[in-house]
N, C-alpha and C positions, 0 to 999 in steps of 0.2 A: 567349196568357198575358198577363194585364194586369199593370201595374206593382204592383198591390196584392197580387200573389201572396204576397209575404213578410209581408203583414199578414193573410193568410187565417187564420181562427180555428183550424183544425186544426193549422196549422204553428206558430203562436205558442204552442201548448200543449205542443210537443215540445221537450225539453231540447236535443237536437241531432239532426241528420238528414243523410243522405247524398244524393248525386245520384240514386241509385236510388230513394230515398224520394220525391224530387220528381217522378219520372216518373209517379207516381200522379195528380198534379194537372196534368200537362202532356202533351198528346197530340201535340205537334209533334216536329220532328226533333231529334236530339241536338245538332247545331250550334247550333240556336236556343236550346235549353236552356242550353248552355254560355255563350252570349252573355248570356242573362238573368241567369245567376249572376254573371257579371262585372259587369254593370250594378248588380245588387243589392249587391254588395260595394263597388263604387265609390260608390254613393249612401249607403251606410251602413245600409241596411235589413237587410242580411245580414252577419253577422260570420263570418269564416273561421277555423276552428280548425286545419285542415290541408287539403291538397288533397282535395276530395271530402267534407269534413265541415264542417257549418255550424250556426249557431244564429241565429235572428232577433233583431234588436235589441230588439224588443218583449218577447220572452221574457226576454232577459237583464236588461232594465231592471226587469221586474216580479218576477223571481225574488228572494224575500226572503232565501234562504240561499245567498249567493254562495260561501261556503266549501265547502259540500256539492256545489254545482254544479261548482266547480273540480275537486273530487276525482272526481266522477262522470265528467267529461270525460277524466280520466286513463285511465279504463277503456275509453273509446271511441277514444282516439288510437292505442292499441296493445293488441291483444287476442291472447292472454290476458295479463293483468298484474294486479298488486296493489300498492298503495301500501306503501312500506317505507323502510328506511334513514333518512337524515337527516331527511326530511320527517316521518316518524312519530315518530322520537325527539324532534324538536323539539316536536311536539304533546303528547308525554308529559312534556315538561319534563325530558328526560334530557340535552339538550345545553345547554352554558353559553352558546352563541351561536345566534342565530336563523338559520334557513335559509330562503331564498326560492325555491329550486328545488323543484319537485314531483318527488320521486324515487320510482321504481317498479321492480319486478322483473318480468321477462318470460322466457319460454322462447324468444322470438325473438331476433334479433340486437339488440345494443345500439343505441339511437338517441336523439336529442334533437329535440324539437319546440319551437318558440317561437311564441306567438300573443299576442293582447291580454290573455290571462289570466296569462301568465308563461311560464316555461321548464319543460318537462317532460322529465326525463331517465330513460331506461329502461336497466337493466343486465341482461344475460343471465345466467341460471343454468341448470344442467342440469335436465332434467325431474324427476329424483329429489329435487331440492332445492326444488321448487315446492310448498311447503306452509307451514303456520303462519300462516294468515290467517283473518280473520273476514268475514262478509257484512254489509254496511251497506245499508239500504234508502234509496232516493232516490225518493220517490213510488212509482210502479209499477215503477221500475227498481232496480237494485242494482249495487254495486261492492264491491271487496274491499280490506281493509287488514290489514297484518301486526300480530300481537301485538307488544307492546313487546320481548319477548325475541327474536322472530324478526327484527324490524327491526334490532336490535343484531347479531344473528347474521349477517344478510345484509350489513350494512355492514362488519363485521370480515372476513368471508369474502372479500368482493370488493375490499377495500382492498389496493392494491398496495404493496409495499415497507414493509409494517408491521413494526416492530420488536417481537418477542415478548418484551418485558421488563416487569417490574412497573412501572417508572417510566413507560414509554410507555403501557401499558394503563390504569394507575390515574390518571395525571396528564396525560400527553401528549395524550390524545384529547379532553380537556376535556369529560368526561362527568360529570354529576351523579349519582354512584353512590348517593347517599342516596335517590334516587328509583327505585332498582332493588332491589326487595324480594325476599324469600325465594322467593315464588311465581314471580317472574320468573326467578330463578336456576335454580329447578327446571325450568322450561320450557326455559330456555337449555340446560341439561344434556341434556334430551331431544333437542333439535334438533341438538346437537353429536354425540350418539351416532348419530342418523340420518344425519348428513352423512358420517360416517366420515373426516373431515378431521383429519390430525395437527396442522395449524396451529390449528384450533379447539379440539382437545383440550388443547393447550399453553396457550391463552388461558383455557380453563375452569379449569385448575389454578391459574392466577394469581388468577382471580376467587374461587375457593373458599377460597384462603388469606387473601384480603383483605376479603371481604364477610361 
């Protein structure tokens, strides 16, 4: 394997790849491949997203849509998962404060990853609550992102020690409720019904009285 491996045309066209993917281009022993990966990261030709997942520097520099790339990476760091909670609410201008952590929901154990793109936080939900997201295309790939209503539902459902009072829900959470429309509330109601959560039913009653 030459030092130019991470400048090889097929690799620089891939948003991110695993060690298994690299074996296609390398016929040597696993130890030699691991050493080449270490050298690639050390030289800066290869950018590490997590153990065993990488992107070439060339691809990252040439990618014009860094935001979509960052979101797509979220789907590769932990699978299955979909973008949700504060990150999505911030994109929808529903939060009064910006958030810089990329938040997602998964059916696996909760986990946090940090890399050169930022911090990715994954929160676990039960299998029956894993719904309410849409598919987003990223070239030939895809990832998933919660609807505005499901992102809110996920955040409130998973938020610990939340006071279920009108003051807390309508003011304390610092949510721009003027950006939460009737269609969003209707979807929120559907999600609450599917969740069967008494906590979420109580929150829904507060929203219905005030929105």
